[in-house]
Legacy VTK file of the C-alpha trace (Angstrom):
# vtk DataFile Version 3.0
C-alpha trace
ASCII
DATASET POLYDATA
POINTS 88 float
-103.387 -38.047 -159.690
-104.026 -36.765 -163.168
-101.823 -36.762 -166.258
-101.040 -33.043 -166.019
-99.756 -33.454 -162.441
-97.600 -36.428 -163.425
-96.131 -34.514 -166.366
-95.397 -31.453 -164.255
-93.843 -33.474 -161.420
-91.595 -35.460 -163.764
-90.310 -32.295 -165.451
-89.646 -30.748 -162.033
-87.787 -33.856 -160.877
-85.621 -33.774 -164.005
-84.814 -30.117 -163.399
-83.838 -30.779 -159.779
-81.468 -33.459 -161.025
-79.809 -31.035 -163.426
-81.357 -32.581 -166.526
-82.383 -30.174 -169.269
-85.923 -30.774 -170.547
-86.636 -29.433 -174.032
-90.130 -29.423 -175.440
-90.186 -29.059 -179.202
-92.405 -29.853 -182.149
-90.601 -32.624 -184.005
-92.130 -33.361 -187.397
-91.367 -36.218 -189.687
-92.679 -39.544 -190.860
-90.915 -41.461 -188.129
-90.777 -38.896 -185.350
-90.986 -40.258 -181.825
-92.304 -38.917 -178.534
-88.734 -37.954 -177.669
-85.848 -39.380 -175.729
-82.718 -38.949 -173.664
-79.485 -37.563 -175.058
-76.417 -35.523 -174.170
-76.071 -32.003 -175.499
-72.554 -30.641 -175.082
-72.009 -33.257 -172.398
-75.093 -32.316 -170.380
-78.033 -34.695 -169.895
-81.118 -33.677 -171.827
-84.593 -35.054 -172.420
-86.259 -34.009 -175.660
-90.069 -34.164 -175.653
-92.056 -33.978 -178.880
-94.997 -31.630 -178.365
-96.771 -33.319 -181.278
-96.996 -36.597 -179.348
-99.565 -37.328 -176.653
-98.927 -36.225 -173.097
-99.061 -39.878 -172.030
-96.236 -40.709 -174.444
-94.179 -37.749 -173.220
-94.669 -38.958 -169.633
-93.340 -42.376 -170.644
-90.291 -40.745 -172.237
-89.634 -38.702 -169.083
-90.017 -41.694 -166.766
-87.800 -43.965 -168.889
-85.107 -41.298 -169.141
-85.173 -40.610 -165.398
-84.680 -44.320 -164.656
-81.090 -43.902 -165.913
-80.274 -41.806 -162.838
-80.070 -42.310 -159.076
-83.634 -41.444 -158.080
-82.859 -41.792 -154.388
-81.334 -38.316 -154.461
-84.650 -36.567 -155.121
-88.115 -36.765 -153.598
-90.638 -38.517 -155.823
-94.215 -38.592 -154.517
-95.328 -42.131 -153.665
-98.170 -42.145 -156.208
-95.739 -41.161 -158.970
-93.120 -43.695 -157.856
-95.733 -46.460 -157.863
-97.037 -45.513 -161.309
-93.740 -45.118 -163.165
-90.818 -46.348 -161.084
-91.843 -49.714 -159.629
-88.827 -51.988 -159.319
-90.697 -55.025 -160.669
-90.938 -53.290 -164.086
-87.185 -53.402 -164.654
LINES 1 89
88 0 1 2 3 4 5 6 7 8 9 10 11 12 13 14 15 16 17 18 19 20 21 22 23 24 25 26 27 28 29 30 31 32 33 34 35 36 37 38 39 40 41 42 43 44 45 46 47 48 49 50 51 52 53 54 55 56 57 58 59 60 61 62 63 64 65 66 67 68 69 70 71 72 73 74 75 76 77 78 79 80 81 82 83 84 85 86 87
């Protein structure tokens, strides 16, 4: 599958798990592609729109690994690309 499909699926998965996904332009000398945080006690993934889509996908996948992914359907191709157990 393509990058756009992976990005869309990962955002959908996060939403189904009750995780807020915020896409914002984050400027600065040392700005990152984003990351996981809690906002008012709710899980949130911030994605920097100024970073590459590939980097934002990595941020999404790494953040989602913090949660029980057995509770939501993840297409096999996506699971194999970003959630292989041998990567942990």
